[in-house]
Biopython code that builds the backbone (N, CA, C, O; Angstrom):
import numpy as np
from Bio.PDB.StructureBuilder import StructureBuilder

atoms = [
    (1, "UNK", "N", (108.150, -72.240, 49.686)),
    (1, "UNK", "CA", (107.481, -71.269, 48.851)),
    (1, "UNK", "C", (106.829, -70.178, 49.699)),
    (1, "UNK", "O", (107.090, -68.994, 49.488)),
    (2, "UNK", "N", (105.993, -70.562, 50.647)),
    (2, "UNK", "CA", (105.310, -69.579, 51.482)),
    (2, "UNK", "C", (106.190, -69.274, 52.684)),
    (2, "UNK", "O", (106.570, -70.167, 53.442)),
    (3, "UNK", "N", (106.502, -68.003, 52.841)),
    (3, "UNK", "CA", (107.344, -67.626, 53.969)),
    (3, "UNK", "C", (106.486, -67.466, 55.219)),
    (3, "UNK", "O", (105.258, -67.416, 55.145)),
    (4, "UNK", "N", (107.145, -67.390, 56.351)),
    (4, "UNK", "CA", (106.434, -67.238, 57.616)),
    (4, "UNK", "C", (105.846, -65.840, 57.774)),
    (4, "UNK", "O", (104.859, -65.657, 58.486)),
    (5, "UNK", "N", (106.445, -64.863, 57.116)),
    (5, "UNK", "CA", (105.990, -63.486, 57.221)),
    (5, "UNK", "C", (105.160, -63.160, 55.982)),
    (5, "UNK", "O", (105.657, -63.232, 54.858)),
    (6, "UNK", "N", (103.887, -62.801, 56.195)),
    (6, "UNK", "CA", (102.989, -62.472, 55.086)),
    (6, "UNK", "C", (102.634, -60.990, 55.151)),
    (6, "UNK", "O", (102.568, -60.400, 56.229)),
    (7, "UNK", "N", (102.412, -60.408, 53.996)),
    (7, "UNK", "CA", (101.943, -59.035, 53.948)),
    (7, "UNK", "C", (100.467, -58.997, 54.341)),
    (7, "UNK", "O", (99.748, -59.979, 54.160)),
    (8, "UNK", "N", (100.018, -57.864, 54.877)),
    (8, "UNK", "CA", (98.640, -57.762, 55.349)),
    (8, "UNK", "C", (97.620, -57.855, 54.218)),
    (8, "UNK", "O", (96.536, -58.408, 54.403)),
    (9, "UNK", "N", (97.959, -57.319, 53.058)),
    (9, "UNK", "CA", (96.998, -57.262, 51.957)),
    (9, "UNK", "C", (96.844, -58.553, 51.182)),
    (9, "UNK", "O", (95.995, -58.628, 50.293)),
    (10, "UNK", "N", (97.632, -59.572, 51.485)),
    (10, "UNK", "CA", (97.594, -60.815, 50.716)),
    (10, "UNK", "C", (96.352, -61.609, 51.100)),
    (10, "UNK", "O", (96.176, -61.980, 52.260)),
    (11, "UNK", "N", (95.492, -61.869, 50.114)),
    (11, "UNK", "CA", (94.275, -62.642, 50.351)),
    (11, "UNK", "C", (94.500, -64.118, 50.055)),
    (11, "UNK", "O", (94.027, -64.992, 50.781)),
    (12, "UNK", "N", (95.238, -64.383, 48.963)),
    (12, "UNK", "CA", (95.530, -65.775, 48.631)),
    (12, "UNK", "C", (96.767, -65.852, 47.757)),
    (12, "UNK", "O", (97.138, -64.886, 47.091)),
    (13, "UNK", "N", (97.391, -67.006, 47.769)),
    (13, "UNK", "CA", (98.555, -67.266, 46.926)),
    (13, "UNK", "C", (98.204, -68.464, 46.055)),
    (13, "UNK", "O", (97.830, -69.524, 46.556)),
    (14, "UNK", "N", (98.330, -68.282, 44.750)),
    (14, "UNK", "CA", (98.024, -69.352, 43.804)),
    (14, "UNK", "C", (99.278, -69.673, 43.014)),
    (14, "UNK", "O", (99.942, -68.779, 42.489)),
    (15, "UNK", "N", (99.594, -70.952, 42.933)),
    (15, "UNK", "CA", (100.757, -71.401, 42.170)),
    (15, "UNK", "C", (100.251, -71.989, 40.859)),
    (15, "UNK", "O", (99.459, -72.933, 40.851)),
    (16, "UNK", "N", (100.720, -71.417, 39.748)),
    (16, "UNK", "CA", (100.299, -71.871, 38.423)),
    (16, "UNK", "C", (101.427, -72.695, 37.827)),
    (16, "UNK", "O", (102.573, -72.249, 37.770)),
    (17, "UNK", "N", (101.093, -73.910, 37.380)),
    (17, "UNK", "CA", (102.083, -74.782, 36.748)),
    (17, "UNK", "C", (101.598, -75.125, 35.349)),
    (17, "UNK", "O", (100.414, -75.375, 35.124)),
    (18, "UNK", "N", (102.530, -75.132, 34.424)),
    (18, "UNK", "CA", (102.193, -75.505, 33.061)),
    (18, "UNK", "C", (102.486, -76.992, 32.894)),
    (18, "UNK", "O", (103.572, -77.472, 33.219)),
    (19, "UNK", "N", (101.494, -77.701, 32.381)),
    (19, "UNK", "CA", (101.648, -79.137, 32.180)),
    (19, "UNK", "C", (102.352, -79.443, 30.863)),
    (19, "UNK", "O", (102.741, -78.535, 30.128)),
    (20, "UNK", "N", (102.508, -80.709, 30.579)),
    (20, "UNK", "CA", (103.171, -81.147, 29.346)),
    (20, "UNK", "C", (102.367, -80.728, 28.123)),
    (20, "UNK", "O", (102.944, -80.338, 27.107)),
    (21, "UNK", "N", (101.055, -80.803, 28.209)),
    (21, "UNK", "CA", (100.199, -80.455, 27.068)),
    (21, "UNK", "C", (99.805, -78.968, 27.070)),
    (21, "UNK", "O", (98.758, -78.610, 26.529)),
    (22, "UNK", "N", (100.624, -78.109, 27.666)),
    (22, "UNK", "CA", (100.425, -76.653, 27.736)),
    (22, "UNK", "C", (99.115, -76.254, 28.429)),
    (22, "UNK", "O", (98.564, -75.192, 28.138)),
    (23, "UNK", "N", (98.624, -77.075, 29.319)),
    (23, "UNK", "CA", (97.442, -76.704, 30.091)),
    (23, "UNK", "C", (97.902, -76.170, 31.454)),
    (23, "UNK", "O", (98.888, -76.637, 32.023)),
    (24, "UNK", "N", (97.174, -75.197, 31.949)),
    (24, "UNK", "CA", (97.514, -74.598, 33.240)),
    (24, "UNK", "C", (96.822, -75.359, 34.359)),
    (24, "UNK", "O", (95.633, -75.665, 34.273)),
    (25, "UNK", "N", (97.564, -75.656, 35.391)),
    (25, "UNK", "CA", (96.957, -76.213, 36.598)),
    (25, "UNK", "C", (97.269, -75.256, 37.739)),
    (25, "UNK", "O", (98.413, -74.842, 37.930)),
    (26, "UNK", "N", (96.238, -74.916, 38.485)),
    (26, "UNK", "CA", (96.401, -73.940, 39.564)),
    (26, "UNK", "C", (96.232, -74.626, 40.904)),
    (26, "UNK", "O", (95.338, -75.449, 41.101)),
    (27, "UNK", "N", (97.109, -74.265, 41.813)),
    (27, "UNK", "CA", (97.090, -74.846, 43.146)),
    (27, "UNK", "C", (97.068, -73.705, 44.155)),
    (27, "UNK", "O", (97.978, -72.876, 44.178)),
    (28, "UNK", "N", (96.032, -73.660, 44.990)),
    (28, "UNK", "CA", (95.927, -72.619, 46.008)),
    (28, "UNK", "C", (96.825, -73.012, 47.167)),
    (28, "UNK", "O", (96.590, -74.013, 47.844)),
    (29, "UNK", "N", (97.866, -72.202, 47.387)),
    (29, "UNK", "CA", (98.831, -72.480, 48.442)),
    (29, "UNK", "C", (98.354, -71.894, 49.769)),
    (29, "UNK", "O", (98.505, -72.515, 50.821)),
    (30, "UNK", "N", (97.776, -70.693, 49.710)),
    (30, "UNK", "CA", (97.324, -70.011, 50.925)),
    (30, "UNK", "C", (96.036, -69.278, 50.606)),
    (30, "UNK", "O", (95.934, -68.625, 49.568)),
    (31, "UNK", "N", (95.053, -69.378, 51.489)),
    (31, "UNK", "CA", (93.805, -68.641, 51.332)),
    (31, "UNK", "C", (93.390, -68.113, 52.691)),
    (31, "UNK", "O", (93.306, -68.859, 53.666)),
    (32, "UNK", "N", (93.131, -66.814, 52.741)),
    (32, "UNK", "CA", (92.747, -66.186, 53.999)),
    (32, "UNK", "C", (91.329, -66.607, 54.367)),
    (32, "UNK", "O", (90.430, -66.570, 53.526)),
    (33, "UNK", "N", (91.130, -67.002, 55.602)),
    (33, "UNK", "CA", (89.804, -67.400, 56.065)),
    (33, "UNK", "C", (88.926, -66.191, 56.313)),
    (33, "UNK", "O", (89.424, -65.086, 56.528)),
    (34, "UNK", "N", (87.625, -66.400, 56.283)),
    (34, "UNK", "CA", (86.695, -65.305, 56.556)),
    (34, "UNK", "C", (86.719, -64.962, 58.034)),
    (34, "UNK", "O", (86.789, -65.843, 58.891)),
    (35, "UNK", "N", (86.660, -63.683, 58.313)),
    (35, "UNK", "CA", (86.666, -63.256, 59.707)),
    (35, "UNK", "C", (85.250, -63.339, 60.258)),
    (35, "UNK", "O", (84.282, -62.977, 59.589)),
    (36, "UNK", "N", (85.152, -63.816, 61.469)),
    (36, "UNK", "CA", (83.867, -63.985, 62.119)),
    (36, "UNK", "C", (83.319, -62.628, 62.529)),
    (36, "UNK", "O", (84.039, -61.794, 63.078)),
    (37, "UNK", "N", (82.039, -62.417, 62.257)),
    (37, "UNK", "CA", (81.402, -61.165, 62.653)),
    (37, "UNK", "C", (81.157, -61.158, 64.143)),
    (37, "UNK", "O", (80.689, -62.141, 64.718)),
    (38, "UNK", "N", (81.475, -60.052, 64.751)),
    (38, "UNK", "CA", (81.295, -59.954, 66.192)),
    (38, "UNK", "C", (79.995, -59.210, 66.469)),
    (38, "UNK", "O", (79.613, -58.303, 65.729)),
    (39, "UNK", "N", (79.338, -59.597, 67.520)),
    (39, "UNK", "CA", (78.093, -58.957, 67.909)),
    (39, "UNK", "C", (77.019, -59.996, 68.157)),
    (39, "UNK", "O", (77.033, -61.075, 67.564)),
    (40, "UNK", "N", (76.094, -59.666, 69.031)),
    (40, "UNK", "CA", (75.057, -60.638, 69.377)),
    (40, "UNK", "C", (73.960, -60.653, 68.315)),
    (40, "UNK", "O", (73.733, -59.658, 67.627)),
    (41, "UNK", "N", (73.288, -61.790, 68.192)),
    (41, "UNK", "CA", (72.226, -61.949, 67.204)),
    (41, "UNK", "C", (71.064, -61.007, 67.481)),
    (41, "UNK", "O", (70.408, -60.527, 66.557)),
    (42, "UNK", "N", (70.820, -60.752, 68.744)),
    (42, "UNK", "CA", (69.685, -59.907, 69.117)),
    (42, "UNK", "C", (69.837, -58.478, 68.595)),
    (42, "UNK", "O", (68.842, -57.807, 68.321)),
    (43, "UNK", "N", (71.070, -58.019, 68.459)),
    (43, "UNK", "CA", (71.303, -56.637, 68.031)),
    (43, "UNK", "C", (71.507, -56.490, 66.524)),
    (43, "UNK", "O", (71.644, -55.369, 66.033)),
    (44, "UNK", "N", (71.531, -57.587, 65.787)),
    (44, "UNK", "CA", (71.760, -57.501, 64.340)),
    (44, "UNK", "C", (70.707, -56.683, 63.603)),
    (44, "UNK", "O", (71.072, -55.867, 62.756)),
    (45, "UNK", "N", (69.407, -56.864, 63.886)),
    (45, "UNK", "CA", (68.414, -56.032, 63.194)),
    (45, "UNK", "C", (68.591, -54.539, 63.485)),
    (45, "UNK", "O", (68.409, -53.698, 62.605)),
    (46, "UNK", "N", (68.945, -54.228, 64.720)),
    (46, "UNK", "CA", (69.174, -52.831, 65.081)),
    (46, "UNK", "C", (70.372, -52.270, 64.320)),
    (46, "UNK", "O", (70.330, -51.145, 63.823)),
    (47, "UNK", "N", (71.440, -53.063, 64.233)),
    (47, "UNK", "CA", (72.631, -52.622, 63.506)),
    (47, "UNK", "C", (72.310, -52.415, 62.027)),
    (47, "UNK", "O", (72.761, -51.447, 61.414)),
    (48, "UNK", "N", (71.530, -53.332, 61.465)),
    (48, "UNK", "CA", (71.164, -53.238, 60.052)),
    (48, "UNK", "C", (70.354, -51.969, 59.791)),
    (48, "UNK", "O", (70.598, -51.262, 58.813)),
    (49, "UNK", "N", (69.387, -51.684, 60.672)),
    (49, "UNK", "CA", (68.568, -50.480, 60.532)),
    (49, "UNK", "C", (69.419, -49.223, 60.682)),
    (49, "UNK", "O", (69.231, -48.248, 59.955)),
    (50, "UNK", "N", (70.341, -49.252, 61.617)),
    (50, "UNK", "CA", (71.216, -48.103, 61.833)),
    (50, "UNK", "C", (72.108, -47.857, 60.620)),
    (50, "UNK", "O", (72.281, -46.717, 60.191)),
    (51, "UNK", "N", (72.673, -48.931, 60.070)),
    (51, "UNK", "CA", (73.511, -48.792, 58.874)),
    (51, "UNK", "C", (72.709, -48.215, 57.713)),
    (51, "UNK", "O", (73.183, -47.332, 56.999)),
    (52, "UNK", "N", (71.495, -48.720, 57.530)),
    (52, "UNK", "CA", (70.648, -48.226, 56.440)),
    (52, "UNK", "C", (70.335, -46.750, 56.639)),
    (52, "UNK", "O", (70.338, -45.974, 55.684)),
    (53, "UNK", "N", (70.066, -46.368, 57.879)),
    (53, "UNK", "CA", (69.777, -44.974, 58.199)),
    (53, "UNK", "C", (70.968, -44.077, 57.872)),
    (53, "UNK", "O", (70.809, -43.017, 57.266)),
    (54, "UNK", "N", (72.146, -44.502, 58.272)),
    (54, "UNK", "CA", (73.351, -43.699, 58.023)),
    (54, "UNK", "C", (73.615, -43.602, 56.523)),
    (54, "UNK", "O", (73.992, -42.542, 56.023)),
    (55, "UNK", "N", (73.415, -44.721, 55.800)),
    (55, "UNK", "CA", (73.587, -44.697, 54.348)),
    (55, "UNK", "C", (72.615, -43.710, 53.708)),
    (55, "UNK", "O", (72.976, -42.986, 52.780)),
    (56, "UNK", "N", (71.377, -43.686, 54.210)),
    (56, "UNK", "CA", (70.378, -42.754, 53.704)),
    (56, "UNK", "C", (70.765, -41.310, 53.969)),
    (56, "UNK", "O", (70.580, -40.447, 53.111)),
    (57, "UNK", "N", (71.299, -41.045, 55.151)),
    (57, "UNK", "CA", (71.742, -39.687, 55.473)),
    (57, "UNK", "C", (72.894, -39.260, 54.574)),
    (57, "UNK", "O", (72.982, -38.103, 54.162)),
    (58, "UNK", "N", (73.769, -40.203, 54.279)),
    (58, "UNK", "CA", (74.907, -39.913, 53.402)),
    (58, "UNK", "C", (74.416, -39.561, 51.995)),
    (58, "UNK", "O", (74.894, -38.606, 51.383)),
    (59, "UNK", "N", (73.457, -40.345, 51.492)),
    (59, "UNK", "CA", (72.892, -40.079, 50.167)),
    (59, "UNK", "C", (72.194, -38.724, 50.166)),
    (59, "UNK", "O", (72.328, -37.954, 49.214)),
    (60, "UNK", "N", (71.447, -38.432, 51.234)),
    (60, "UNK", "CA", (70.755, -37.151, 51.338)),
    (60, "UNK", "C", (71.750, -35.995, 51.293)),
    (60, "UNK", "O", (71.569, -35.039, 50.540)),
    (61, "UNK", "N", (72.798, -36.091, 52.103)),
    (61, "UNK", "CA", (73.782, -35.005, 52.177)),
    (61, "UNK", "C", (74.469, -34.791, 50.832)),
    (61, "UNK", "O", (74.642, -33.652, 50.398)),
    (62, "UNK", "N", (74.862, -35.878, 50.172)),
    (62, "UNK", "CA", (75.536, -35.749, 48.876)),
    (62, "UNK", "C", (74.605, -35.174, 47.818)),
    (62, "UNK", "O", (75.008, -34.314, 47.035)),
    (63, "UNK", "N", (73.350, -35.650, 47.792)),
    (63, "UNK", "CA", (72.388, -35.160, 46.803)),
    (63, "UNK", "C", (72.080, -33.688, 47.047)),
    (63, "UNK", "O", (72.033, -32.898, 46.105)),
    (64, "UNK", "N", (71.869, -33.318, 48.309)),
    (64, "UNK", "CA", (71.568, -31.922, 48.602)),
    (64, "UNK", "C", (72.744, -31.021, 48.249)),
    (64, "UNK", "O", (72.553, -29.955, 47.665)),
    (65, "UNK", "N", (73.953, -31.437, 48.595)),
    (65, "UNK", "CA", (75.127, -30.617, 48.311)),
    (65, "UNK", "C", (75.294, -30.387, 46.811)),
    (65, "UNK", "O", (75.627, -29.285, 46.375)),
    (66, "UNK", "N", (75.060, -31.434, 46.034)),
    (66, "UNK", "CA", (75.161, -31.319, 44.577)),
    (66, "UNK", "C", (74.145, -30.306, 44.048)),
    (66, "UNK", "O", (74.483, -29.449, 43.231)),
    (67, "UNK", "N", (72.899, -30.407, 44.518)),
    (67, "UNK", "CA", (71.843, -29.493, 44.077)),
    (67, "UNK", "C", (72.093, -28.071, 44.587)),
    (67, "UNK", "O", (71.823, -27.101, 43.880)),
    (68, "UNK", "N", (72.603, -27.950, 45.802)),
    (68, "UNK", "CA", (72.911, -26.644, 46.390)),
    (68, "UNK", "C", (73.941, -25.909, 45.528)),
    (68, "UNK", "O", (73.768, -24.735, 45.199)),
    (69, "UNK", "N", (75.008, -26.616, 45.170)),
    (69, "UNK", "CA", (76.060, -25.992, 44.363)),
    (69, "UNK", "C", (75.548, -25.616, 42.980)),
    (69, "UNK", "O", (75.916, -24.572, 42.442)),
    (70, "UNK", "N", (74.702, -26.462, 42.405)),
    (70, "UNK", "CA", (74.143, -26.180, 41.082)),
    (70, "UNK", "C", (73.253, -24.935, 41.133)),
    (70, "UNK", "O", (73.340, -24.073, 40.259)),
    (71, "UNK", "N", (72.397, -24.842, 42.156)),
    (71, "UNK", "CA", (71.519, -23.679, 42.318)),
    (71, "UNK", "C", (72.326, -22.418, 42.583)),
    (71, "UNK", "O", (71.980, -21.336, 42.107)),
    (72, "UNK", "N", (73.390, -22.563, 43.336)),
    (72, "UNK", "CA", (74.227, -21.421, 43.683)),
    (72, "UNK", "C", (74.941, -20.859, 42.459)),
    (72, "UNK", "O", (75.142, -19.650, 42.350)),
    (73, "UNK", "N", (75.321, -21.741, 41.541)),
    (73, "UNK", "CA", (76.003, -21.292, 40.321)),
    (73, "UNK", "C", (75.035, -20.660, 39.332)),
    (73, "UNK", "O", (75.410, -19.757, 38.585)),
    (74, "UNK", "N", (73.788, -21.131, 39.325)),
    (74, "UNK", "CA", (72.812, -20.644, 38.355)),
    (74, "UNK", "C", (72.446, -19.179, 38.586)),
    (74, "UNK", "O", (72.515, -18.358, 37.670)),
    (75, "UNK", "N", (72.061, -18.866, 39.812)),
    (75, "UNK", "CA", (71.584, -17.515, 40.106)),
    (75, "UNK", "C", (72.195, -17.006, 41.396)),
    (75, "UNK", "O", (72.694, -17.775, 42.218)),
    (76, "UNK", "N", (72.145, -15.717, 41.551)),
    (76, "UNK", "CA", (72.600, -15.113, 42.796)),
    (76, "UNK", "C", (71.615, -15.500, 43.892)),
    (76, "UNK", "O", (70.404, -15.351, 43.727)),
    (77, "UNK", "N", (72.125, -15.987, 44.986)),
    (77, "UNK", "CA", (71.300, -16.496, 46.091)),
    (77, "UNK", "C", (70.333, -17.587, 45.627)),
    (77, "UNK", "O", (69.257, -17.766, 46.198)),
    (78, "UNK", "N", (70.734, -18.302, 44.591)),
    (78, "UNK", "CA", (69.876, -19.355, 44.042)),
    (78, "UNK", "C", (69.660, -20.492, 45.015)),
    (78, "UNK", "O", (68.607, -21.130, 45.012)),
    (79, "UNK", "N", (70.652, -20.745, 45.845)),
    (79, "UNK", "CA", (70.516, -21.831, 46.817)),
    (79, "UNK", "C", (69.367, -21.555, 47.772)),
    (79, "UNK", "O", (68.672, -22.473, 48.207)),
    (80, "UNK", "N", (69.170, -20.256, 48.102)),
    (80, "UNK", "CA", (68.108, -19.879, 49.035)),
    (80, "UNK", "C", (66.738, -19.978, 48.366)),
    (80, "UNK", "O", (65.757, -20.381, 48.990)),
    (81, "UNK", "N", (66.688, -19.607, 47.094)),
    (81, "UNK", "CA", (65.422, -19.683, 46.363)),
    (81, "UNK", "C", (64.972, -21.130, 46.178)),
    (81, "UNK", "O", (63.781, -21.435, 46.250)),
    (82, "UNK", "N", (65.932, -22.012, 45.940)),
    (82, "UNK", "CA", (65.619, -23.406, 45.626)),
    (82, "UNK", "C", (65.707, -24.338, 46.830)),
    (82, "UNK", "O", (65.651, -25.556, 46.661)),
    (83, "UNK", "N", (65.841, -23.804, 48.026)),
    (83, "UNK", "CA", (66.113, -24.666, 49.182)),
    (83, "UNK", "C", (65.012, -25.706, 49.412)),
    (83, "UNK", "O", (65.308, -26.861, 49.717)),
    (84, "UNK", "N", (63.750, -25.306, 49.269)),
    (84, "UNK", "CA", (62.658, -26.260, 49.505)),
    (84, "UNK", "C", (62.679, -27.377, 48.469)),
    (84, "UNK", "O", (62.534, -28.553, 48.800)),
    (85, "UNK", "N", (62.861, -26.990, 47.221)),
    (85, "UNK", "CA", (62.896, -27.974, 46.134)),
    (85, "UNK", "C", (64.102, -28.902, 46.283)),
    (85, "UNK", "O", (63.980, -30.116, 46.117)),
    (86, "UNK", "N", (65.254, -28.331, 46.593)),
    (86, "UNK", "CA", (66.473, -29.142, 46.732)),
    (86, "UNK", "C", (66.371, -30.127, 47.898)),
    (86, "UNK", "O", (66.790, -31.278, 47.774)),
    (87, "UNK", "N", (65.825, -29.687, 49.010)),
    (87, "UNK", "CA", (65.666, -30.572, 50.170)),
    (87, "UNK", "C", (64.679, -31.688, 49.845)),
    (87, "UNK", "O", (64.890, -32.843, 50.213)),
    (88, "UNK", "N", (63.589, -31.327, 49.143)),
    (88, "UNK", "CA", (62.597, -32.337, 48.784)),
    (88, "UNK", "C", (63.200, -33.397, 47.856)),
    (88, "UNK", "O", (63.009, -34.594, 48.074)),
    (89, "UNK", "N", (63.918, -32.963, 46.836)),
    (89, "UNK", "CA", (64.505, -33.905, 45.879)),
    (89, "UNK", "C", (65.563, -34.789, 46.544)),
    (89, "UNK", "O", (65.629, -35.989, 46.276)),
    (90, "UNK", "N", (66.374, -34.209, 47.396)),
    (90, "UNK", "CA", (67.389, -34.996, 48.114)),
    (90, "UNK", "C", (66.711, -35.993, 49.055)),
    (90, "UNK", "O", (67.182, -37.119, 49.215)),
    (91, "UNK", "N", (65.613, -35.580, 49.670)),
    (91, "UNK", "CA", (64.861, -36.475, 50.552)),
    (91, "UNK", "C", (64.270, -37.656, 49.802)),
    (91, "UNK", "O", (64.267, -38.777, 50.310)),
    (92, "UNK", "N", (63.768, -37.412, 48.593)),
    (92, "UNK", "CA", (63.227, -38.501, 47.778)),
    (92, "UNK", "C", (64.316, -39.495, 47.401)),
    (92, "UNK", "O", (64.100, -40.706, 47.389)),
    (93, "UNK", "N", (65.479, -38.961, 47.095)),
    (93, "UNK", "CA", (66.598, -39.830, 46.723)),
    (93, "UNK", "C", (67.042, -40.684, 47.908)),
    (93, "UNK", "O", (67.341, -41.867, 47.748)),
    (94, "UNK", "N", (67.084, -40.086, 49.090)),
    (94, "UNK", "CA", (67.515, -40.853, 50.264)),
    (94, "UNK", "C", (66.443, -41.841, 50.713)),
    (94, "UNK", "O", (66.760, -42.864, 51.321)),
    (95, "UNK", "N", (65.176, -41.545, 50.420)),
    (95, "UNK", "CA", (64.095, -42.460, 50.799)),
    (95, "UNK", "C", (64.212, -43.787, 50.061)),
    (95, "UNK", "O", (63.783, -44.823, 50.568)),
    (96, "UNK", "N", (64.792, -43.758, 48.866)),
    (96, "UNK", "CA", (65.000, -45.000, 48.121)),
    (96, "UNK", "C", (65.968, -45.909, 48.860)),
    (96, "UNK", "O", (65.788, -47.126, 48.897)),
    (97, "UNK", "N", (66.995, -45.311, 49.447)),
    (97, "UNK", "CA", (67.975, -46.096, 50.201)),
    (97, "UNK", "C", (67.365, -46.584, 51.509)),
    (97, "UNK", "O", (67.614, -47.710, 51.938)),
    (98, "UNK", "N", (66.567, -45.732, 52.137)),
    (98, "UNK", "CA", (65.942, -46.090, 53.409)),
    (98, "UNK", "C", (64.766, -47.045, 53.232)),
    (98, "UNK", "O", (64.271, -47.619, 54.202)),
    (99, "UNK", "N", (64.326, -47.209, 52.001)),
    (99, "UNK", "CA", (63.160, -48.036, 51.660)),
    (99, "UNK", "C", (61.890, -47.507, 52.311)),
    (99, "UNK", "O", (61.071, -48.276, 52.815)),
    (100, "UNK", "N", (61.738, -46.208, 52.294)),
    (100, "UNK", "CA", (60.507, -45.597, 52.797)),
    (100, "UNK", "C", (59.575, -45.388, 51.616)),
    (100, "UNK", "O", (59.948, -44.780, 50.612)),
    (101, "UNK", "N", (58.370, -45.894, 51.747)),
    (101, "UNK", "CA", (57.409, -45.728, 50.650)),
    (101, "UNK", "C", (56.049, -45.431, 51.215)),
    (101, "UNK", "O", (55.091, -45.256, 50.461)),
]
sb = StructureBuilder()
sb.init_structure("model")
sb.init_model(0)
sb.init_chain("A")
sb.init_seg("    ")
for serial, (resi, resn, name, xyz) in enumerate(atoms, 1):
    if name == "N":
        sb.init_residue(resn, " ", resi, " ")
    sb.init_atom(name, np.array(xyz, "f"), 0.0, 1.0, " ", f" {name:<3s}", serial, name[0])
structure = sb.get_structure()
């Protein structure tokens, strides 16, 4: 049933058999094991903080860009008029991700 060559995207193979009383029985033929995380324990908190920081920057950039485009469409040079407000609002949104309070 299971060939020697597997596709990369295959996570598991389940064989479903119908019993005499029309009940389904499932048998897991292949299940991909979890990959071990690489990296030392000492650096995990630093990595976690760095990931959170990058996620916050991403949220900030997306929120600011959305507000920038909205201000730009509303009025001529609207992005310049609203820059302080837009930066502040985007900063508040990213602070939620960064857990700054």
